[in-house]
C-alpha positions as a LaTeX table, in Angstrom:
\begin{tabular}{lrrr}
\hline
Residue & $x$ (\AA) & $y$ (\AA) & $z$ (\AA) \\
\hline
Met1 & 150.04 & 128.96 & $-41.76$ \\
Lys2 & 151.45 & 129.99 & $-38.29$ \\
Tyr3 & 149.91 & 126.47 & $-36.94$ \\
Leu4 & 151.91 & 124.29 & $-39.96$ \\
Lys5 & 154.99 & 126.43 & $-38.97$ \\
Ile6 & 154.58 & 125.20 & $-35.56$ \\
Cys7 & 154.46 & 121.50 & $-36.54$ \\
Ala8 & 156.95 & 122.06 & $-38.95$ \\
Ala9 & 159.10 & 122.99 & $-36.12$ \\
Leu10 & 158.02 & 120.16 & $-33.96$ \\
Leu11 & 158.57 & 117.42 & $-36.56$ \\
Leu12 & 162.12 & 119.29 & $-36.52$ \\
Val13 & 163.63 & 118.94 & $-33.46$ \\
Ala14 & 161.49 & 115.10 & $-33.33$ \\
Ser15 & 163.69 & 114.51 & $-36.42$ \\
Phe16 & 166.70 & 115.77 & $-34.52$ \\
Phe17 & 166.44 & 113.62 & $-31.82$ \\
Thr18 & 165.24 & 110.48 & $-34.07$ \\
Ala19 & 168.32 & 110.86 & $-35.96$ \\
Asn20 & 170.93 & 110.95 & $-33.17$ \\
Ala21 & 168.61 & 107.98 & $-31.00$ \\
Gln22 & 170.00 & 105.91 & $-34.37$ \\
Glu23 & 173.51 & 106.63 & $-32.97$ \\
Lys24 & 172.50 & 105.44 & $-29.78$ \\
Lys25 & 172.71 & 109.44 & $-28.48$ \\
Lys26 & 170.93 & 110.40 & $-25.50$ \\
Phe27 & 169.92 & 114.26 & $-24.84$ \\
Lys28 & 168.61 & 116.29 & $-22.04$ \\
Ile29 & 166.16 & 119.00 & $-23.29$ \\
His30 & 164.62 & 121.78 & $-21.18$ \\
Thr31 & 162.48 & 125.28 & $-22.22$ \\
Val32 & 163.43 & 128.73 & $-21.27$ \\
Ala33 & 160.48 & 130.85 & $-21.75$ \\
Phe34 & 159.15 & 134.09 & $-20.87$ \\
Tyr35 & 155.69 & 135.30 & $-21.18$ \\
Asn36 & 154.00 & 138.89 & $-20.11$ \\
Leu37 & 151.04 & 137.81 & $-17.99$ \\
Glu38 & 148.85 & 141.06 & $-18.99$ \\
Asn39 & 147.83 & 143.04 & $-16.10$ \\
Leu40 & 148.10 & 140.11 & $-13.21$ \\
Phe41 & 146.70 & 142.14 & $-10.49$ \\
Asp42 & 145.02 & 140.98 & $-7.40$ \\
Thr43 & 142.20 & 142.06 & $-5.98$ \\
Ile44 & 143.06 & 144.02 & $-3.05$ \\
Asn45 & 143.70 & 148.15 & $-3.12$ \\
Asp46 & 147.86 & 148.40 & $-2.02$ \\
Pro47 & 147.74 & 151.83 & $-0.75$ \\
Leu48 & 151.61 & 152.23 & $-1.98$ \\
Lys49 & 150.64 & 151.01 & $-5.68$ \\
Phe50 & 148.74 & 152.78 & $-8.71$ \\
Asp51 & 146.70 & 149.22 & $-8.53$ \\
Glu52 & 143.14 & 150.74 & $-8.48$ \\
Ala53 & 143.76 & 152.01 & $-11.92$ \\
Ser54 & 144.11 & 148.03 & $-13.03$ \\
Pro55 & 141.15 & 146.40 & $-15.48$ \\
Ile56 & 140.48 & 143.81 & $-12.70$ \\
Met57 & 140.20 & 146.63 & $-9.66$ \\
Glu58 & 138.06 & 148.69 & $-12.42$ \\
Met59 & 135.26 & 146.58 & $-12.38$ \\
Ser60 & 132.40 & 146.42 & $-10.17$ \\
Ala61 & 131.52 & 143.29 & $-9.55$ \\
Asn62 & 132.96 & 139.78 & $-9.48$ \\
Arg63 & 136.45 & 140.81 & $-9.24$ \\
Gln64 & 137.25 & 137.55 & $-6.94$ \\
Glu65 & 135.88 & 135.21 & $-9.58$ \\
Val66 & 137.69 & 136.79 & $-12.77$ \\
Tyr67 & 140.93 & 137.10 & $-10.65$ \\
Glu68 & 140.78 & 133.19 & $-9.91$ \\
Lys69 & 139.86 & 132.27 & $-13.55$ \\
Lys70 & 142.77 & 134.77 & $-15.05$ \\
Val71 & 145.11 & 132.72 & $-12.58$ \\
Lys72 & 143.90 & 129.70 & $-13.95$ \\
Asn73 & 144.51 & 130.76 & $-17.25$ \\
Met74 & 147.71 & 132.00 & $-16.81$ \\
Ala75 & 149.01 & 128.16 & $-15.56$ \\
Arg76 & 147.37 & 126.34 & $-17.98$ \\
Val77 & 149.82 & 128.73 & $-20.66$ \\
Ile78 & 152.68 & 128.11 & $-18.81$ \\
Ser79 & 152.23 & 124.31 & $-18.13$ \\
Glu80 & 152.01 & 123.93 & $-21.86$ \\
Ile81 & 154.94 & 125.97 & $-23.16$ \\
Gly82 & 157.40 & 123.55 & $-24.55$ \\
Ala83 & 155.56 & 120.21 & $-23.19$ \\
Asp84 & 154.95 & 118.99 & $-26.72$ \\
Val85 & 158.74 & 118.06 & $-27.19$ \\
Thr86 & 159.87 & 118.02 & $-23.50$ \\
Gly87 & 156.88 & 116.66 & $-21.79$ \\
Asn88 & 157.08 & 119.10 & $-19.02$ \\
Ala89 & 156.72 & 123.05 & $-18.46$ \\
Pro90 & 159.38 & 125.45 & $-18.77$ \\
Ala91 & 162.59 & 125.06 & $-16.22$ \\
Ile92 & 162.65 & 128.69 & $-16.08$ \\
Ile93 & 160.13 & 131.15 & $-17.28$ \\
Gly94 & 160.48 & 135.09 & $-16.97$ \\
Val95 & 157.70 & 137.10 & $-16.43$ \\
Ser96 & 156.34 & 140.52 & $-16.47$ \\
Glu97 & 152.96 & 142.68 & $-15.64$ \\
Ile98 & 152.83 & 141.01 & $-12.14$ \\
Glu99 & 151.35 & 143.42 & $-9.17$ \\
Asn100 & 153.18 & 141.37 & $-6.55$ \\
Arg101 & 154.97 & 137.87 & $-5.38$ \\
Asp102 & 151.04 & 137.08 & $-4.18$ \\
Val103 & 150.04 & 136.60 & $-7.24$ \\
Leu104 & 152.82 & 134.80 & $-8.61$ \\
Glu105 & 152.04 & 132.12 & $-5.50$ \\
Asp106 & 148.45 & 131.92 & $-6.71$ \\
Val107 & 149.87 & 130.47 & $-10.21$ \\
Val108 & 152.42 & 128.12 & $-9.21$ \\
Asn109 & 149.99 & 126.79 & $-6.65$ \\
Asp110 & 147.36 & 125.86 & $-9.43$ \\
Pro111 & 146.55 & 122.42 & $-9.44$ \\
Gln112 & 147.99 & 122.56 & $-13.45$ \\
Leu113 & 151.34 & 123.83 & $-12.25$ \\
Leu114 & 151.62 & 122.40 & $-8.39$ \\
Asp115 & 153.43 & 119.47 & $-9.29$ \\
Lys116 & 156.11 & 121.43 & $-10.73$ \\
Asp117 & 157.23 & 123.12 & $-7.29$ \\
Tyr118 & 158.01 & 126.34 & $-8.63$ \\
Gly119 & 160.29 & 128.66 & $-6.90$ \\
Ile120 & 159.51 & 132.64 & $-7.59$ \\
Ile121 & 162.34 & 135.10 & $-7.72$ \\
His122 & 160.94 & 138.56 & $-7.60$ \\
Tyr123 & 161.69 & 142.37 & $-6.08$ \\
His124 & 159.34 & 145.41 & $-6.42$ \\
Ser125 & 160.16 & 147.79 & $-8.83$ \\
Pro126 & 159.29 & 151.78 & $-8.76$ \\
Asp127 & 156.88 & 151.53 & $-11.81$ \\
Ala128 & 154.50 & 153.93 & $-11.99$ \\
Arg129 & 151.62 & 151.07 & $-12.64$ \\
Gly130 & 152.76 & 148.72 & $-10.08$ \\
Ile131 & 153.98 & 146.19 & $-12.23$ \\
Asp132 & 157.12 & 144.09 & $-11.82$ \\
Val133 & 159.27 & 141.01 & $-13.41$ \\
Ala134 & 160.03 & 137.95 & $-11.89$ \\
Leu135 & 161.52 & 134.52 & $-12.74$ \\
Leu136 & 159.66 & 131.00 & $-12.23$ \\
Tyr137 & 162.42 & 128.02 & $-11.79$ \\
Gln138 & 161.71 & 124.50 & $-11.18$ \\
Lys139 & 163.30 & 123.58 & $-7.87$ \\
Lys140 & 164.05 & 120.20 & $-9.53$ \\
Leu141 & 165.97 & 121.73 & $-12.48$ \\
Phe142 & 167.16 & 125.17 & $-11.45$ \\
Arg143 & 169.22 & 126.23 & $-8.29$ \\
Pro144 & 169.87 & 129.89 & $-7.84$ \\
Ile145 & 172.92 & 130.93 & $-6.88$ \\
Ser146 & 172.63 & 134.86 & $-7.23$ \\
Thr147 & 169.81 & 137.38 & $-7.70$ \\
Ser148 & 169.97 & 141.30 & $-8.18$ \\
Ser149 & 167.39 & 143.73 & $-8.83$ \\
His150 & 168.82 & 146.63 & $-11.52$ \\
Glu151 & 167.30 & 150.26 & $-11.58$ \\
Leu152 & 166.87 & 152.02 & $-14.90$ \\
Lys153 & 166.83 & 155.61 & $-14.21$ \\
Leu154 & 164.84 & 157.58 & $-17.00$ \\
Tyr155 & 163.79 & 161.38 & $-16.75$ \\
Asp156 & 161.70 & 163.16 & $-19.04$ \\
Asp157 & 163.05 & 165.60 & $-21.50$ \\
Ile158 & 160.84 & 168.53 & $-20.83$ \\
Ser159 & 159.93 & 168.44 & $-16.98$ \\
Arg160 & 163.17 & 166.39 & $-16.15$ \\
Lys161 & 161.09 & 164.52 & $-13.77$ \\
Arg162 & 161.98 & 161.27 & $-12.89$ \\
Val163 & 160.10 & 158.59 & $-14.73$ \\
Tyr164 & 159.48 & 155.62 & $-12.68$ \\
Thr165 & 159.57 & 152.16 & $-14.83$ \\
Arg166 & 160.40 & 148.73 & $-14.19$ \\
Asp167 & 163.64 & 147.31 & $-13.01$ \\
Gln168 & 165.90 & 144.63 & $-14.95$ \\
Leu169 & 166.05 & 141.35 & $-13.00$ \\
Leu170 & 169.42 & 139.19 & $-12.95$ \\
Val171 & 169.41 & 135.50 & $-11.70$ \\
Ser172 & 172.22 & 133.44 & $-11.65$ \\
Gly173 & 172.02 & 129.46 & $-11.29$ \\
Glu174 & 172.70 & 125.93 & $-11.99$ \\
Leu175 & 170.55 & 124.54 & $-14.97$ \\
Asp176 & 170.61 & 120.37 & $-14.38$ \\
Gly177 & 174.29 & 121.64 & $-12.93$ \\
Glu178 & 175.46 & 123.96 & $-15.48$ \\
Leu179 & 175.71 & 127.76 & $-14.79$ \\
Val180 & 173.97 & 130.09 & $-16.41$ \\
His181 & 172.34 & 133.75 & $-16.13$ \\
Val182 & 169.21 & 135.26 & $-16.95$ \\
Val183 & 168.10 & 139.06 & $-17.37$ \\
Val184 & 164.58 & 139.47 & $-17.50$ \\
Asn185 & 163.28 & 142.67 & $-18.77$ \\
His186 & 160.07 & 144.78 & $-19.48$ \\
Trp187 & 161.23 & 147.89 & $-21.16$ \\
Pro188 & 159.29 & 150.65 & $-21.43$ \\
Ser189 & 156.12 & 151.34 & $-23.51$ \\
Arg190 & 155.57 & 153.13 & $-26.56$ \\
Ser191 & 153.13 & 155.48 & $-24.96$ \\
Gly192 & 153.35 & 158.96 & $-26.53$ \\
Gly193 & 154.73 & 157.34 & $-29.45$ \\
Glu194 & 157.46 & 155.42 & $-31.08$ \\
Ala195 & 160.30 & 157.99 & $-31.81$ \\
Arg196 & 159.19 & 160.18 & $-28.60$ \\
Ser197 & 159.27 & 157.26 & $-26.27$ \\
Arg198 & 162.68 & 155.58 & $-28.16$ \\
Pro199 & 165.01 & 156.83 & $-25.57$ \\
Lys200 & 163.47 & 155.35 & $-22.90$ \\
Arg201 & 164.21 & 152.07 & $-24.10$ \\
Val202 & 167.78 & 152.49 & $-26.04$ \\
Ala203 & 168.39 & 153.45 & $-22.31$ \\
Ala204 & 167.31 & 150.29 & $-21.47$ \\
Ala205 & 168.83 & 148.47 & $-23.77$ \\
Lys206 & 172.12 & 149.95 & $-22.47$ \\
Leu207 & 171.42 & 149.02 & $-18.82$ \\
Ser208 & 170.74 & 145.19 & $-20.04$ \\
Lys209 & 174.15 & 145.67 & $-22.20$ \\
Arg210 & 175.71 & 146.68 & $-19.23$ \\
Ile211 & 174.29 & 143.79 & $-16.88$ \\
Val212 & 175.85 & 141.60 & $-19.82$ \\
Asp213 & 179.12 & 143.05 & $-19.77$ \\
Ser214 & 179.58 & 142.78 & $-16.18$ \\
Leu215 & 178.93 & 139.06 & $-16.54$ \\
Gln216 & 181.24 & 138.49 & $-19.49$ \\
Ser217 & 184.04 & 140.60 & $-17.91$ \\
Ile218 & 184.51 & 137.88 & $-15.48$ \\
Asp219 & 183.71 & 135.17 & $-17.47$ \\
Pro220 & 183.60 & 135.66 & $-21.64$ \\
Tyr221 & 181.74 & 132.38 & $-21.86$ \\
Ala222 & 178.89 & 133.17 & $-19.41$ \\
Lys223 & 175.71 & 131.41 & $-20.78$ \\
Ile224 & 173.22 & 134.37 & $-20.68$ \\
Phe225 & 169.49 & 134.40 & $-21.31$ \\
Ile226 & 168.51 & 138.10 & $-22.30$ \\
Met227 & 164.17 & 137.82 & $-22.48$ \\
Gly228 & 161.32 & 140.12 & $-22.01$ \\
Asp229 & 158.74 & 142.38 & $-23.85$ \\
Leu230 & 161.18 & 144.73 & $-24.86$ \\
Asn231 & 158.62 & 146.99 & $-26.48$ \\
Asp232 & 160.85 & 146.99 & $-29.20$ \\
Asp233 & 160.90 & 144.74 & $-32.50$ \\
Pro234 & 164.49 & 142.70 & $-33.38$ \\
Thr235 & 165.07 & 145.00 & $-35.67$ \\
Asn236 & 164.92 & 148.57 & $-33.89$ \\
Glu237 & 167.87 & 150.84 & $-32.30$ \\
Ser238 & 167.94 & 149.15 & $-29.14$ \\
Val239 & 168.16 & 145.75 & $-30.34$ \\
Lys240 & 170.28 & 146.12 & $-33.24$ \\
Lys241 & 172.28 & 148.75 & $-32.30$ \\
Val242 & 173.07 & 149.06 & $-28.72$ \\
Leu243 & 172.62 & 145.00 & $-27.77$ \\
Lys244 & 174.47 & 144.36 & $-31.36$ \\
Ala245 & 172.00 & 141.57 & $-31.66$ \\
Glu246 & 173.08 & 139.24 & $-35.05$ \\
Asn247 & 170.37 & 137.18 & $-36.43$ \\
Asn248 & 173.35 & 135.10 & $-38.23$ \\
Lys249 & 174.58 & 132.63 & $-35.76$ \\
Asp250 & 178.14 & 132.54 & $-37.66$ \\
Lys251 & 178.59 & 136.50 & $-37.19$ \\
Val252 & 178.39 & 136.31 & $-33.20$ \\
Lys253 & 181.68 & 136.42 & $-31.99$ \\
Leu254 & 183.05 & 135.81 & $-28.51$ \\
Lys255 & 181.09 & 138.01 & $-26.16$ \\
Gly256 & 178.67 & 138.68 & $-29.25$ \\
Ile257 & 174.63 & 137.89 & $-28.80$ \\
Tyr258 & 172.83 & 136.03 & $-30.90$ \\
Asn259 & 168.62 & 136.86 & $-31.43$ \\
Pro260 & 166.56 & 134.20 & $-33.36$ \\
Tyr261 & 163.28 & 136.09 & $-33.53$ \\
Glu262 & 164.99 & 138.60 & $-36.21$ \\
Asp263 & 164.22 & 136.07 & $-38.73$ \\
Phe264 & 161.10 & 135.53 & $-37.32$ \\
Phe265 & 159.81 & 138.75 & $-37.65$ \\
Lys266 & 161.69 & 139.92 & $-40.93$ \\
Lys267 & 161.41 & 136.74 & $-43.06$ \\
Asp268 & 157.89 & 134.87 & $-41.60$ \\
Gly269 & 156.57 & 137.90 & $-40.41$ \\
Leu270 & 155.46 & 136.59 & $-37.17$ \\
Gly271 & 155.08 & 138.77 & $-33.83$ \\
Thr272 & 153.44 & 138.20 & $-30.16$ \\
Thr273 & 151.13 & 141.26 & $-30.23$ \\
Ala274 & 149.29 & 142.57 & $-32.48$ \\
Tyr275 & 148.14 & 146.49 & $-33.02$ \\
Arg276 & 145.85 & 148.53 & $-35.69$ \\
Asp277 & 146.31 & 145.11 & $-38.22$ \\
Ala278 & 150.26 & 145.30 & $-37.64$ \\
Trp279 & 152.19 & 142.72 & $-35.28$ \\
Ser280 & 155.21 & 143.23 & $-33.90$ \\
Leu281 & 158.00 & 141.06 & $-32.13$ \\
Phe282 & 158.11 & 142.86 & $-28.75$ \\
Asp283 & 158.68 & 139.46 & $-26.76$ \\
Gln284 & 162.15 & 137.97 & $-27.26$ \\
Ile285 & 164.68 & 135.83 & $-25.94$ \\
Leu286 & 168.41 & 136.48 & $-26.97$ \\
Val287 & 171.50 & 134.40 & $-26.05$ \\
Thr288 & 175.16 & 134.73 & $-25.90$ \\
Lys289 & 177.63 & 132.76 & $-28.31$ \\
Pro290 & 178.28 & 130.03 & $-25.73$ \\
Leu291 & 174.42 & 129.15 & $-26.00$ \\
Ile292 & 174.89 & 128.50 & $-29.74$ \\
Glu293 & 178.30 & 126.41 & $-30.11$ \\
Lys294 & 177.79 & 123.25 & $-32.60$ \\
Asp295 & 178.67 & 120.97 & $-30.23$ \\
Tyr296 & 176.07 & 119.51 & $-27.86$ \\
Asp297 & 178.65 & 118.73 & $-24.48$ \\
Ser298 & 177.04 & 121.33 & $-22.43$ \\
Phe299 & 173.68 & 123.07 & $-23.16$ \\
Arg300 & 173.14 & 124.74 & $-25.91$ \\
Met301 & 169.95 & 126.38 & $-27.62$ \\
Tyr302 & 168.24 & 124.30 & $-29.78$ \\
Lys303 & 165.57 & 125.75 & $-31.36$ \\
Ala304 & 163.45 & 128.98 & $-30.64$ \\
Gly305 & 159.27 & 129.55 & $-31.01$ \\
Ile306 & 156.40 & 131.69 & $-30.09$ \\
Phe307 & 154.06 & 129.67 & $-28.28$ \\
Asn308 & 150.69 & 130.96 & $-30.37$ \\
Lys309 & 148.54 & 127.70 & $-30.14$ \\
Asn310 & 145.22 & 128.02 & $-31.57$ \\
Tyr311 & 143.11 & 128.80 & $-28.02$ \\
Leu312 & 145.51 & 131.93 & $-27.46$ \\
Thr313 & 144.16 & 133.68 & $-30.57$ \\
Asn314 & 140.56 & 135.91 & $-30.97$ \\
Lys315 & 138.40 & 133.57 & $-33.63$ \\
Tyr316 & 135.89 & 136.49 & $-34.54$ \\
Gly317 & 135.72 & 139.91 & $-35.35$ \\
Arg318 & 137.93 & 142.67 & $-35.97$ \\
Tyr319 & 140.60 & 141.63 & $-33.94$ \\
Lys320 & 140.41 & 137.81 & $-35.17$ \\
Gly321 & 143.95 & 136.16 & $-35.12$ \\
Tyr322 & 145.11 & 138.48 & $-32.38$ \\
Pro323 & 146.43 & 137.15 & $-28.68$ \\
Leu324 & 143.10 & 136.91 & $-27.24$ \\
Arg325 & 143.97 & 139.22 & $-23.85$ \\
Ser326 & 142.30 & 139.27 & $-20.96$ \\
Phe327 & 140.96 & 142.40 & $-20.55$ \\
Ala328 & 138.83 & 144.60 & $-22.76$ \\
Asp329 & 136.01 & 147.42 & $-23.04$ \\
Gly330 & 135.80 & 147.30 & $-19.42$ \\
Gly331 & 135.30 & 143.75 & $-18.84$ \\
Phe332 & 136.90 & 140.00 & $-18.72$ \\
Thr333 & 137.01 & 138.13 & $-21.65$ \\
Asp334 & 137.64 & 135.09 & $-20.49$ \\
Gly335 & 141.25 & 135.17 & $-22.47$ \\
Phe336 & 144.95 & 135.01 & $-21.59$ \\
Ser337 & 147.24 & 137.76 & $-22.81$ \\
Asp338 & 147.74 & 140.36 & $-25.19$ \\
His339 & 151.31 & 138.97 & $-26.11$ \\
Phe340 & 151.96 & 135.14 & $-27.16$ \\
Pro341 & 154.71 & 133.58 & $-24.91$ \\
Val342 & 158.28 & 132.91 & $-26.43$ \\
Tyr343 & 160.81 & 130.06 & $-25.92$ \\
Val344 & 163.96 & 128.50 & $-26.75$ \\
Tyr345 & 164.90 & 124.90 & $-26.15$ \\
Val346 & 168.36 & 123.97 & $-24.93$ \\
Ile347 & 169.79 & 120.61 & $-24.96$ \\
Lys348 & 172.80 & 118.64 & $-23.96$ \\
Glu349 & 174.10 & 114.88 & $-25.00$ \\
Val350 & 174.29 & 112.90 & $-22.27$ \\
Lys351 & 177.25 & 110.71 & $-21.89$ \\
Glu352 & 177.25 & 107.24 & $-21.33$ \\
\hline
\end{tabular}
């Protein structure tokens, strides 16, 4: 069923461009994406991080071989996101669950991605697990203007001790000459239960909202992508009440936020990660109103999707249909990630 929906989506995109081609219109199209790379750690023990608890460091043998295969798997997926339609890998892709800049350099220098000439924007976070977020961008398509890391300060309800988690990354720059802003997130997990951990994600959403508000106070028409592994579904409080994300384009007001993934979750039952026989759609890309206007004089979001190709799913056993994760039962599965990537297409009419 998912395969059929992907095919239908691609046909819809193709029909759009075919119809407009008959009117002699030309369009630029790029993919903007997000991918949780699931514990992309290197094989070096960093004394400043708790990386010895990572799946790869817990392995007793073949660490380097496993690491190299993991890197290749990540490069393969990134190289294919959106390529069916654009003929190219993502112009911009946010990533999470990476240990450091070095692992990303290995990914972007893999032969599958080398010709894309990806740049890397990364800051170290104080996260207890030693994982960060980052942004990759094709240098020929995107020019960073400013970057900043935004700390999320959390405290345990009982002990009042600091809870260390991922910072949020803001990157502003020109996509094919047009100013856009990208906020990359990896909100706190549901460890301890959804209800008990909910305030942490609400706090993360409030930080994201402050970042968006600060951009919109300068320019109400700012084109902003809010992306990440939110560890919440599109219908949860953090997204619906804090970010005030709408699933109906017509209801999005100036300075409002549109979430194309809410309908995927509520109407289609789709998800990006699975647990105990239930799907969650934690990975999302939300956009501000200027990206959903009805003309194509500048870049607009045309369509959103979940990159859930067949090779990214388990084929057998109890977890059949789940994302084919990299690590399980203390070993390497030769898989990819426990999350599917998400993406949006942005298009702009090219004037003659």
